[in-house]
C-alpha positions in Angstrom: -4.3 -15.6 11.2 -1.8 -18.4 10.9 -0.6 -21.6 12.4 0.6 -21.9 16.0 4.1 -20.6 16.6 4.2 -18.4 13.5 4.8 -15.3 15.6 1.5 -13.6 15.4 1.3 -12.5 19.1 4.9 -11.6 19.2 4.6 -9.1 16.3 1.3 -7.7 17.7 3.0 -7.2 21.1 6.0 -5.5 19.5 4.0 -3.1 17.4 1.2 -2.2 19.8 2.3 -3.1 23.3 5.8 -1.7 23.5 7.4 -5.1 23.8 11.0 -5.6 22.7 12.0 -8.6 20.6 13.6 -10.2 23.7 10.4 -9.6 25.7 8.3 -11.6 23.3 10.2 -14.8 24.3 8.1 -15.0 27.5 4.8 -14.9 25.6 2.7 -18.1 25.7 0.4 -19.5 23.0 -2.8 -17.6 22.3 -5.9 -19.3 23.6 -8.8 -19.2 21.0 -9.2 -15.5 19.9 -7.6 -12.6 21.8 -9.3 -9.3 21.1 -7.7 -5.9 21.5 -8.7 -2.4 20.5 -6.0 0.0 19.7 -6.5 3.8 19.1 -4.5 4.8 16.0 -4.1 8.3 14.6 -6.5 9.8 17.1 -10.0 8.6 16.3 -9.3 5.4 14.3 -9.9 2.3 16.5 -8.3 -0.8 15.3 -10.1 -3.9 16.5 -7.5 -6.6 16.3 -8.4 -10.3 16.5 -5.3 -12.4 17.3 -6.5 -15.9 16.3 -4.8 -18.8 18.1 -3.2 -21.3 15.6 -3.7 -24.6 17.3 -5.6 -27.2 15.2 -8.6 -27.3 17.5 -9.1 -23.6 17.2 -8.4 -23.4 13.5 -11.0 -26.1 12.8 -13.5 -24.2 14.9 -12.8 -20.9 13.1 -13.4 -22.5 9.7 -16.6 -24.4 10.6 -18.8 -23.4 13.6 -17.4 -19.8 14.0 -16.7 -18.9 10.4 -19.3 -16.1 10.1 -18.2 -14.6 13.4 -14.5 -14.8 12.5 -14.6 -13.8 8.9 -17.6 -11.4 8.9 -17.0 -7.6 8.7 -13.3 -8.0 8.2 -11.4 -4.9 6.9 -8.0 -6.5 6.8 -6.7 -10.1 7.0 -3.1 -10.5 7.9 -2.0 -14.0 7.3 1.4 -15.0 8.9 3.4 -17.8 7.3 6.0 -19.4 9.4 9.3 -19.7 7.5 10.3 -22.6 9.8 7.4 -24.7 8.8 8.1 -28.3 7.9 5.1 -28.4 5.6 4.5 -25.3 3.5 1.7 -27.0 1.5 -0.4 -27.5 4.7 -0.1 -23.8 5.4 -1.3 -23.0 1.8 -4.3 -25.2 2.4 -5.2 -23.3 5.6 -4.7 -20.0 3.8 -7.0 -21.2 1.0 -9.7 -22.1 3.5 -9.4 -18.7 5.1 -9.7 -16.9 1.8 -12.7 -19.0 0.9 -14.5 -17.9 4.0 -13.3 -14.3 3.5 -14.8 -14.4 0.0 -18.2 -15.4 1.5 -18.4 -13.0 4.4 -16.0 -10.1 3.7 -15.3 -10.0 0.0 -14.0 -6.4 0.0 -11.3 -7.2 2.7 -7.7 -6.4 2.0 -5.2 -9.3 2.4 -1.6 -9.1 3.6 0.7 -12.0 3.8 3.8 -11.9 6.1 6.5 -14.4 5.5 7.8 -14.3 9.1 11.1 -15.1 10.8 13.2 -14.0 7.9 16.1 -13.5 10.3 16.6 -17.3 9.9 18.0 -16.7 6.5 21.4 -15.0 6.4 21.9 -14.5 2.7 20.1 -11.3 1.4 19.7 -12.8 -2.1 18.1 -15.9 -0.6 15.7 -13.7 1.4 14.5 -12.0 -1.7 14.2 -15.3 -3.5 12.2 -16.8 -0.7 9.7 -13.9 -0.5 9.3 -14.0 -4.3 8.6 -17.7 -4.2 5.8 -17.1 -1.7 4.5 -14.2 -3.7 4.3 -16.3 -6.9 2.6 -19.2 -5.1 0.1 -16.9 -3.3 -0.8 -14.9 -6.4 -1.9 -18.2 -8.1 -4.2 -19.2 -5.3 -5.6 -15.9 -4.0 -8.1 -15.1 -6.9 -9.8 -11.8 -6.2 -7.8 -10.7 -3.2 -4.4 -9.9 -4.7 -2.4 -10.0 -1.4 0.6 -7.8 -0.6 3.4 -10.0 0.5 6.2 -9.0 2.9 9.2 -10.7 4.5 9.3 -9.8 8.2 11.2 -10.4 11.4 10.8 -9.1 15.0 14.6 -8.6 15.1 14.9 -5.8 12.4 13.0 -3.0 10.7 11.1 -5.2 8.3 8.2 -5.7 10.7 7.7 -2.0 11.0 7.9 -1.5 7.3 5.1 -4.1 6.7 2.8 -2.7 9.4 3.4 0.8 8.2 2.1 -0.2 4.8 -0.9 -1.9 6.4 -2.0 1.0 8.5 -1.4 3.4 5.7 -4.3 1.9 3.8 -6.6 2.2 6.9 -6.3 5.9 7.6 -9.3 7.5 5.9 -7.9 11.0 5.3 -4.4 10.0 4.3 -4.5 11.8 1.0 -5.3 15.1 2.7 -2.5 14.6 5.2 0.0 13.7 2.5 -0.9 16.8 0.4 -0.4 19.2 3.4 2.8 17.5 4.4 4.2 18.1 1.0 3.2 21.7 1.2 4.9 22.0 4.6 8.1 20.4 3.2 8.1 22.9 0.3 7.4 26.0 2.3 10.1 25.3 4.9 12.7 24.1 2.4 13.1 20.8 4.2 14.9 17.9 2.6 12.8 15.2 4.2 9.6 15.2 6.4 8.1 12.1 8.0 5.0 11.7 10.2 5.1 8.9 12.8 2.1 7.6 14.7 2.6 8.6 18.3 1.9 5.3 20.1 3.4 2.8 17.7 6.0 5.0 15.9 4.9 3.5 12.7 5.5 5.7 9.6 2.2 7.3 8.6 3.5 9.2 5.6 6.6 10.9 4.3 7.8 13.3 1.6 10.8 14.9 0.1 11.2 17.5 -2.7 12.1 14.9 -5.3 10.1 12.0 -3.8 13.2 9.8 -4.3 13.6 8.6 -0.7 12.5 5.0 -0.1 10.2 4.1 2.7 12.7 1.6 4.3 15.1 4.4 5.0 12.8 5.4 7.9 12.0 2.0 9.2 15.3 1.7 11.2 14.6 5.1 12.7 11.1 4.0 13.7 12.4 0.9 15.4 15.3 2.7 17.1 13.2 5.6 18.4 10.6 3.2 19.8 13.3 1.2 21.6 15.0 4.3 22.9 11.6 5.6 24.2 11.0 2.3 26.0 14.5 2.7 27.7 13.6 6.2 28.7 10.3 5.0 30.2 12.1 2.3 32.2 14.5 4.9 33.6 11.4 7.1 34.5 12.7 9.8 32.1 10.0 10.3 29.5 11.0 10.7 25.9 10.3 14.1 24.5 12.2 15.0 21.4 15.5 14.6 19.4 17.7 17.1 17.8 20.9 16.2 15.9 23.2 18.4 13.8 26.4 17.8 11.8 28.1 19.8 9.1 25.7 18.5 6.4 22.3 18.5 8.0 20.0 19.1 11.0 17.4 16.5 12.2 14.4 17.2 14.5 12.0 14.6 15.9 9.3 16.5 17.8 5.8 15.8 19.1 3.4 17.2 16.6 -0.4 16.6 16.9 -2.0 14.5 19.7 -1.5 11.4 17.6 1.8 12.0 15.7 5.5 12.9 15.9 7.2 14.7 13.1 10.7 14.2 11.7 12.2 17.1 9.8 15.6 17.0 8.1 17.2 20.1 6.5 20.4 20.2 4.5 20.5 23.9 3.6 23.3 25.4 5.8 21.5 28.8 5.7 18.5 27.4 7.6 19.2 27.8 11.3 17.8 25.1 13.6 15.8 27.7 15.5 14.0 28.5 12.2 13.1 24.9 11.6 11.9 24.5 15.2 9.7 27.6 14.8 8.3 26.2 11.5 7.3 23.0 13.2 5.6 24.9 16.0 3.8 27.1 13.5 2.5 24.1 11.5 1.1 22.3 14.6 -2.2 24.1 14.8 -2.9 23.6 11.1 -2.3 19.8 11.2 -4.3 19.6 14.4 -7.3 21.1 12.5 -6.8 18.5 9.8 -7.0 15.7 12.4 -10.2 17.1 13.8 
């Protein structure tokens, strides 16, 4: 949800339809509500409602269609346009959306994306801008306690925000994380990451000391997806990646039917062939978890 031109359809197309940031420039305005169903992590079906932001549609969502639009909602993603000339009017629309959500889907999770952050060059100003939105939204969101992210289709921030969103939706995430930690420990890996196969969003990750921040992998997520698109255009399907230097070895391999795995080892005594064999040996176990 969000006003027209905020970038809702562009981000959806980038994440779920393999568009590049440049490709989104040819997208037109969304007419009314555009429905799509995306299969995520195997059996999880995401029913995405991309709501057009023109005034005539917004008025209809909040009056005649309010039960249809706001009923049975698991997640509301509200997109704020950083280029808006009237932030207060966006807050009013946000308030109306939350009022309807409180009536029809009071247990929904709310995420707010402050979009088009690429328009701000200064990193400190970016942080300050997101914080100002976070403070304002915290005061007016009552029971929902939204998570707030600054995003742009031109860098990894969009992948980071959406990875956090889908993380909360995967029902057996705790089990997957626990077994991924065991895999990391048993194989003496330095870092292990699971990517969702279709979107290449980060599903979960681990390292022995748990000190690696999530945003480290967002650039990898974005780059791999872009490279995969290039391979597809060249009719040479992407399969896997292996990189090695004097300090570490990196593997990106297809894992289960719905994931890719990234494994990094820094122990010079661990041969790449051993890591490759460990990945192959773990596949059947993680496939059973998915089932």
